N, C-alpha and C positions, 0 to 999 in steps of 0.2 A: 609196520609194527603190529604185533598181535597182543591182545590182553583180554582177559575174561571180562564180560560185560559188567559183572559186579565190581571188579577192580576199577573199571572206567567210571562207574557211578560214584565210587568213593572219591574220585577227583572232584566231583561237585561239592562233597562235604569238605574236602580240603580247601577248595576255592572259597567256600563260604567262611571257613575259619580264617583264611588269609585276608579276606575282605574285612572281617571283624578286627583282625590285628592291625590292618592298615587304618581303619577308622579310629582305633584306640591311639595309634601313633599320631594321627592327625589331631585328635583331641589333646594329646599331651603337648604337642607343639603349639597349639593355638588356644590354650587356656586363657580366658579373658584376664585372669589374675597376672599372667606373665607380662602383658602389655601394661597393665595397671601398675605393677611393681617397677617396671622399667621407667615409666613416666614419673612415678613418685621418687625413684632414685635420682633422676635428673633434677627434679625440683628440690630434693633434699640436699644434693651437692651444691646447688645454687644458693640455697638458704644458709648452708653451713659456711660458705664463702662470705656471704653477706654478714653473718654473725661475727666472723673473725674481723671483717673490716670495721663493723660498728664497734666492737670491743676494743679494737686498736685505736680508733678515733677517740673513744671515751677514755682510754688509758693515756693517750697523748694529752688530752685536755686536763686530765687529773694532774699530770706532771706540770703542765703549763699553769694550772691554778695554784699548785704548791709553790712554784717559783714566784708567781705574781704576789701571793700572800706573803712570801718571805721578803720580797721587795718592799711591800707595805710596812711590814714589821721593822725593816731596817730604817726606812725613812721616819717612821713614827718614833723609833728609839732615838734617832738623831735629833728630831724635833723636841722630844721630851728632855733630852740632855741639854740642848740649847736653852730651853725654857727654864730649866732649873738654874742654869748659869745666870740667866737674866733675872730670875726671881731672887737669887742669892745676894745680889748687890755686889758681887765680886768684880763685875765689869763697871768701871766708873768713867772711862773715856767716852765722851759723847759720840765720837766717830765709831768706836768699837760697839757701843750700844746700838747705834743706828744700823751698823752692819749686821749685828746679831739679830736684831728685830727683823731686818729684811730677809735674812736667811731663814728665820722661823716661818715667816709668811710664805717664802718660796717652798719650804719643806712641806708646809700644810697644804699648799696648792698641789704640790707633787703627790702628796699622800692621797688627796682627793681624786686626782687623775688615776692613780694606781688602783684605788678602791673601785672606781668605775670599770677599770679593766678586769678586776677580779669578778665583779658582778656579771659582766658580759661573758666571761669565760664560764662562770657557774651556770648561766642560762644555757649556753651551748653544751656544757657537759651534761646537764640535766636532760636536754633533748637527746643527746647521744646515748645516755644510759637508758632512757625510755625506749629509744629505737632498738637498742641491743636486746633489751628485755622482751620487747614485742617479737623480734625476730627469733629469739630463743624459744619463745612459746610456740610460734609457728613451726619451727624446726622440730620441736619435741612432739607436737600434735601430729605432724606428718610422719614422724618416726613410728608413732603408735598406730597410725592408719596403715603404714606400710607393713608393720609387723602383723597386723590382722590379715592383710592381703596375703602375706607369706604363709600364715597358718592355713588359710583357705586353699592356697596353691598346694601346700604340702599334703593336706587332706585329700584333695582331688587327685594328686599324683599317686598317692598311696592306693586309692581306689582303682585308678586306671592300671597301675602296675599289677594289682591283684587280679584284675580281669585279664590282663595280658598274660600273666603266668598261667591262668586257667586255660586260656586259648592255646598257649604253647603246649600245655600238657595234653589237651585233647588232640591237637595237631599231631603230636608224636604217636598217639594211638592210631589215628587215621593213616598216617604215613606208613605205618608198619603193615597195613593191609594192601599196599600198592606195590607192584613189582618194581624193582630198582630201575629198569630201563624206562618204564613209563613215568616213574617219579622224576627221573632225571630230565626227561623231555618236558614235563610239566614245569619244573623249576626253571629250565632254560626259557620257556615261553613266558613264564610269569616275570622273569627278569626283563624280558624284552617288551612285554605288552602290559604289565601290571596284573593281568589275570591270565592264568595258564590254561584254563578249561572253562567251557560254557555249555549249558544245556541247549539242545535243539528242542524247541517248544513250538508246536503249531506251525512247523515249517520255517521258523525264524531262529537265527542264532541269537542267543541271549547275551553274547559277549559284545557284538557290534550292532545288534538289533536289525540286521539286514535279512530280509526274506529271501530264502533260497529259491532258485529257479526250478521249474518243473524238471528239467533235465538233471539238475543236481540232486533233487529229491529222489528221482528214479535211480540215480547212481547209488545213493545212500541206501535205498530200499534193497538194492541188489547186493550190497556189500555184506560179507560175513559178519555175524554178530560180534566176533572177537577182533575185528579189524579196527584199529585206532584211526579215526577220521579227523580231518582238519577242515576248518572253515576256510573256503576259498578267499573270503573277503578279509578276515582279521587274522587268519592263520592259527587261531587257538584250537586246542583239542575240542572236537565237537562230540558231546556225549549224548547218546540216544537213550530215551526213556519212553514209557508209555504215553507221555504227553507230546512226543515229537511230531505226531501227525503223519506217521508213515503208513 
């Protein structure tokens, strides 16, 4: 393949722009905020589940407490009713009086037991409510931290995308200076090797960093200036410049 030396040198400008684009793409993929947000999202999901579990437990205990308090009220009302009957003097039979007094004692004992149950449930509910509140605070704080990380990520991506757009624009101008067949070869090699062209500097290919043999350097010296050369080692287009050492 033949191409004017200036057109071949433009490949180096193109390769530099492509390397810049690759670096920007790498930065975009590896922003520290991305890993940070992913980790925070996992923690947030775990906390959100724990909040639901704690709130469910607190809700169950609230219903349990309501039922226990209702049981206390029922027993208390029954004991009050029996006490009023006893105090009214309406019951005169010794046997009925004894039975009524025994029932009142039994109901009072039952009321005491139920009130102990209510107190135990209240303590458990208070602990569950406190746990749920603490988990909600952790969840909300983490949400704020993640939102800040997302803002930093978005700002960084905006800057990277701006730089990438500038690189693409400059690349379009450089590509226009390169013959279609040479550009096609460059693109093919870039797809294969990541870099399509490299400078020959001081007798060394800057693509693979391998020093050329004396025989290879003599061959390059003898080659026409418009001949498109390839590195024997890495197969990239080898671009000659005043720094090549020829």
